[in-house]
C-alpha positions as CSV (number, residue, x, y, z in Angstrom):
1,M,7.3,17.9,7.5
2,A,4.4,17.8,9.9
3,N,2.9,20.9,8.3
4,Y,2.4,19.0,5.1
5,W,-0.3,17.0,6.8
6,N,-2.1,19.8,8.6
7,D,-5.7,20.2,7.5
8,K,-5.6,17.3,5.0
9,T,-8.0,14.4,4.9
10,V,-6.2,11.1,4.3
11,L,-7.9,7.9,3.4
12,I,-6.0,4.6,4.1
13,T,-7.2,1.2,3.1
14,G,-6.0,-1.9,4.9
15,A,-5.6,0.3,8.0
16,S,-6.3,-2.3,10.7
17,S,-2.7,-3.6,11.0
18,G,0.9,-3.5,9.8
19,I,1.9,-0.6,7.5
20,G,-1.6,0.7,7.3
21,K,-2.0,1.1,11.1
22,G,1.5,2.5,11.4
23,L,0.8,5.1,8.7
24,A,-2.5,6.0,10.3
25,L,-1.1,6.6,13.8
26,Q,1.8,8.7,12.5
27,I,-0.1,10.8,10.0
28,A,-2.8,11.5,12.6
29,A,0.0,12.7,15.0
30,N,1.2,15.0,12.2
31,G,-2.1,16.8,12.2
32,A,-4.2,15.2,9.4
33,R,-7.7,13.9,9.5
34,L,-7.8,10.1,9.0
35,G,-10.4,8.0,7.3
36,L,-9.7,4.3,7.8
37,I,-11.0,1.4,5.7
38,A,-10.6,-2.3,6.4
39,R,-12.8,-5.3,7.0
40,R,-12.4,-5.6,10.7
41,E,-14.5,-2.8,12.1
42,E,-13.8,-3.5,15.8
43,V,-10.1,-3.2,15.2
44,L,-10.5,0.0,13.2
45,E,-12.5,1.5,16.1
46,E,-9.7,0.7,18.5
47,I,-7.3,2.6,16.2
48,V,-9.7,5.5,16.0
49,A,-10.0,5.6,19.8
50,E,-6.2,5.6,20.1
51,I,-5.9,8.5,17.7
52,K,-8.6,10.5,19.5
53,A,-6.9,9.8,22.8
54,H,-3.9,11.7,21.4
55,N,-6.2,14.6,20.3
56,G,-6.2,13.4,16.7
57,T,-9.2,13.2,14.3
58,A,-10.2,9.9,12.7
59,T,-13.2,7.9,11.6
60,A,-13.6,4.4,10.4
61,A,-15.8,2.7,7.8
62,S,-15.5,-1.1,7.4
63,A,-15.5,-2.4,3.8
64,D,-14.0,-5.2,1.8
65,V,-11.9,-3.5,-0.9
66,R,-13.0,-6.2,-3.4
67,D,-16.5,-4.7,-3.3
68,A,-16.5,-1.5,-5.3
69,A,-19.9,-0.4,-4.0
70,A,-18.9,-1.0,-0.4
71,V,-15.6,1.0,-0.9
72,Q,-17.6,3.9,-2.5
73,S,-20.1,3.9,0.3
74,A,-17.4,3.8,3.0
75,T,-15.5,6.6,1.2
76,D,-18.7,8.7,1.0
77,R,-19.3,8.3,4.7
78,I,-15.7,9.4,5.5
79,R,-16.0,12.3,3.1
80,A,-19.3,13.4,4.7
81,E,-17.7,13.5,8.1
82,L,-14.1,14.7,7.4
83,G,-14.4,16.6,4.1
84,P,-12.9,15.9,0.6
85,I,-10.1,13.3,0.4
86,D,-6.7,15.0,-0.2
87,I,-4.6,11.8,-0.1
88,M,-5.6,8.2,-0.7
89,I,-3.2,5.5,0.3
90,A,-4.0,2.1,-1.3
91,N,-2.4,-0.2,1.3
92,A,-4.7,-3.2,1.5
93,G,-2.9,-6.3,0.5
94,I,-2.3,-10.0,1.3
95,G,0.3,-12.5,0.4
96,V,0.3,-16.3,-0.2
97,T,2.9,-19.0,-0.4
98,D,2.2,-20.8,-3.6
99,H,4.7,-23.2,-5.1
100,A,3.9,-23.7,-8.8
101,A,3.3,-27.5,-8.3
102,N,0.4,-26.7,-5.9
103,L,-1.1,-23.8,-7.8
104,N,-4.5,-22.9,-6.5
105,P,-6.5,-20.6,-8.9
106,N,-8.8,-19.5,-6.1
107,K,-5.9,-18.3,-3.9
108,V,-4.4,-16.5,-6.8
109,A,-7.7,-14.8,-7.6
110,E,-8.0,-13.7,-4.0
111,V,-4.6,-12.1,-4.0
112,M,-5.2,-10.3,-7.3
113,D,-8.7,-9.2,-6.2
114,I,-7.5,-7.6,-3.0
115,N,-4.1,-6.4,-4.1
116,V,-5.0,-5.0,-7.5
117,L,-8.8,-4.7,-7.9
118,G,-9.0,-3.5,-4.3
119,A,-6.7,-0.6,-5.2
120,V,-8.7,0.1,-8.4
121,N,-11.9,0.3,-6.4
122,S,-10.2,2.7,-3.9
123,V,-8.9,5.0,-6.7
124,A,-12.4,5.0,-8.3
125,A,-13.9,6.1,-5.1
126,V,-11.7,9.3,-4.7
127,L,-10.4,10.2,-8.1
128,P,-13.4,12.0,-9.7
129,E,-13.6,14.5,-6.9
130,M,-9.8,15.0,-6.9
131,V,-9.8,15.8,-10.6
132,S,-12.8,18.1,-10.2
133,R,-11.0,20.0,-7.4
134,G,-7.7,20.0,-9.4
135,R,-5.7,18.6,-6.6
136,G,-5.0,15.3,-4.7
137,Q,-2.5,12.6,-4.3
138,L,-2.8,8.8,-4.9
139,V,-0.3,6.6,-3.2
140,A,0.2,2.8,-3.8
141,I,2.0,0.6,-1.4
142,S,3.6,-1.8,-3.8
143,S,6.6,-4.0,-3.1
144,L,10.2,-4.7,-4.3
145,A,8.6,-8.1,-5.1
146,G,6.9,-6.4,-8.1
147,Y,10.2,-6.0,-10.0
148,R,10.8,-9.7,-10.9
149,G,9.4,-13.1,-10.0
150,L,10.4,-14.8,-6.7
151,A,10.2,-18.4,-5.6
152,K,6.8,-19.4,-4.2
153,S,5.5,-15.9,-4.7
154,A,3.9,-16.0,-8.2
155,A,0.6,-14.5,-7.1
156,Y,2.1,-11.9,-4.9
157,C,4.7,-10.8,-7.3
158,A,2.2,-10.6,-10.2
159,S,-0.2,-8.6,-8.1
160,K,2.4,-6.0,-7.1
161,A,3.7,-5.7,-10.6
162,A,0.2,-5.1,-11.8
163,L,-0.5,-2.6,-9.0
164,S,2.7,-0.7,-9.8
165,L,2.0,-0.4,-13.5
166,F,-1.6,0.5,-12.9
167,F,-0.6,3.5,-10.8
168,E,2.2,4.4,-13.2
169,S,-0.3,4.6,-16.0
170,L,-2.6,6.7,-13.8
171,R,0.4,9.0,-13.2
172,I,0.9,9.6,-16.9
173,D,-2.8,10.2,-17.5
174,L,-3.1,12.7,-14.6
175,R,0.1,14.7,-15.3
176,H,-1.8,17.9,-16.0
177,S,-4.8,17.4,-13.7
178,G,-3.3,18.6,-10.4
179,V,-3.5,15.0,-9.0
180,T,-0.1,13.4,-8.3
181,V,0.7,9.7,-8.0
182,T,3.3,8.0,-5.8
183,V,4.3,4.4,-5.9
184,I,6.1,3.0,-2.9
185,Y,8.2,-0.2,-3.2
186,P,9.1,-1.4,0.4
187,G,11.4,-4.3,1.1
188,F,10.9,-6.5,4.1
189,I,9.1,-4.8,7.1
190,K,8.1,-6.4,10.3
191,T,4.4,-6.8,9.9
192,P,1.8,-9.7,10.1
193,L,2.6,-10.3,6.4
194,T,6.3,-11.3,7.3
195,A,5.7,-12.7,10.7
196,G,6.4,-16.4,11.2
197,R,8.8,-16.9,8.3
198,H,11.9,-18.9,9.0
199,A,13.8,-17.7,5.9
200,K,16.3,-14.9,6.3
201,M,14.8,-11.6,5.0
202,P,17.6,-9.2,4.1
203,Y,17.5,-5.7,5.6
204,L,14.3,-6.5,7.5
205,M,13.1,-3.1,8.9
206,E,11.2,-2.1,12.0
207,I,7.7,-0.8,11.1
208,D,8.4,2.7,12.5
209,D,11.4,3.0,10.3
210,G,9.5,1.9,7.2
211,V,6.6,4.3,8.0
212,R,9.0,7.2,8.3
213,K,10.5,6.5,4.9
214,I,7.1,6.2,3.3
215,L,5.8,9.4,4.8
216,T,8.9,11.3,3.6
217,A,8.4,10.0,0.0
218,I,4.8,11.1,0.1
219,E,5.7,14.5,1.5
220,K,8.3,15.0,-1.2
221,G,5.8,14.0,-3.9
222,K,8.1,11.4,-5.3
223,R,6.8,9.5,-8.3
224,S,8.3,6.3,-7.0
225,Y,10.4,5.3,-4.1
226,A,12.1,2.0,-3.3
227,F,13.7,1.1,0.0
228,P,15.9,0.1,1.7
229,W,18.4,1.3,-0.9
230,Q,20.7,-1.7,-0.4
231,L,18.0,-4.2,-1.3
232,A,16.5,-1.9,-3.9
233,T,19.9,-1.8,-5.7
234,V,20.1,-5.6,-5.7
235,V,16.6,-6.0,-7.0
236,R,17.1,-3.4,-9.8
237,A,20.3,-5.3,-10.8
238,G,18.1,-8.3,-11.3
239,L,16.2,-6.5,-14.0
240,I,19.3,-6.6,-16.3
241,M,20.4,-10.1,-15.4
242,P,20.1,-12.8,-18.1
243,A,17.2,-15.1,-17.3
244,A,19.4,-18.1,-16.6
245,M,21.5,-16.2,-14.1
246,Y,18.5,-14.7,-12.4
247,D,16.7,-18.1,-12.2
248,W,19.8,-19.7,-10.6
249,I,20.0,-17.0,-7.9
250,A,16.3,-16.7,-7.3
251,E,15.9,-20.4,-6.9
252,R,18.3,-20.4,-4.0
253,N,16.8,-17.4,-2.2
254,S,13.2,-18.2,-1.2
255,F,11.7,-15.7,1.4
256,R,8.5,-17.6,1.8
257,E,9.7,-20.4,4.0
C-alpha cells in the first residue's frame, strides 16, 4: 500500500537504529516525508542522506525524548520544514537486564523515562495539531513483553505495559476526533536491543520482515497488532495461566542472558 504513505509527513522517534531506522527507510521509499528524532544527530544525518540519495524527503532534529521542551522544539522544526505531522511513531526505547536481587532504581527510572515518558512527550508535541485538523495517527512500538512479567526484565516489561495502556487510553479518548491510535506488539527482532544475547529467542525475525508487518498494521489502521502470531499466541495464553504455573514456566525461560 505504497499510496497510503504518499504526501504524508511521518515523525519517528528513536530513528537512528534498529526498528526506527528500518521504518524510516521503508516509509521514505513508499513516498512519505520523514521527520527523524533521536539523540545522535550525526547518525540521523547519515540516514537523511541515504533517504535523499534515493530521491526521498527527510529531515532530522536531534532531541532526548525525556526532555519535553526539546521534543516540542524538534517537532516544530520538522513541521516547519515538512508540514503538519500526519503520523507519529513513538519508537524510542531501551532495555536493561535487571535481576531483582540487583535492583537499581536509577536504571529503572531511565527505562521508564525513555520508554514511557518519552512517548508521552512525543504525543504531546503532535496531538493538539492533529485534533485541530481532525485527522492523524499515533503509533506506539510496544512489545509482547508488555503482556506479563519476564525474568530479569522487570523495568522493560513494566515500561511496555505502561506504554501500551497509555496509548489504549488515548485511543478511547480520541475515538470521535479523527485521530486513530495503533499499538504494535513485536516479538524478537534482530536489532541492537537483542544483539549479543546468548539465550534462545523464539521466532527471532529479520528486521525487514518485522518492518513490513508493522507497516501493514499501520496502513490497515489496526488498533493493536501482535506478531509473530506463534509467539503472540503463547504470550496471550500466559494471560490466563494460574500464577504458579506461569512463574514456573517463566523462571525457566529467561531471554536476557
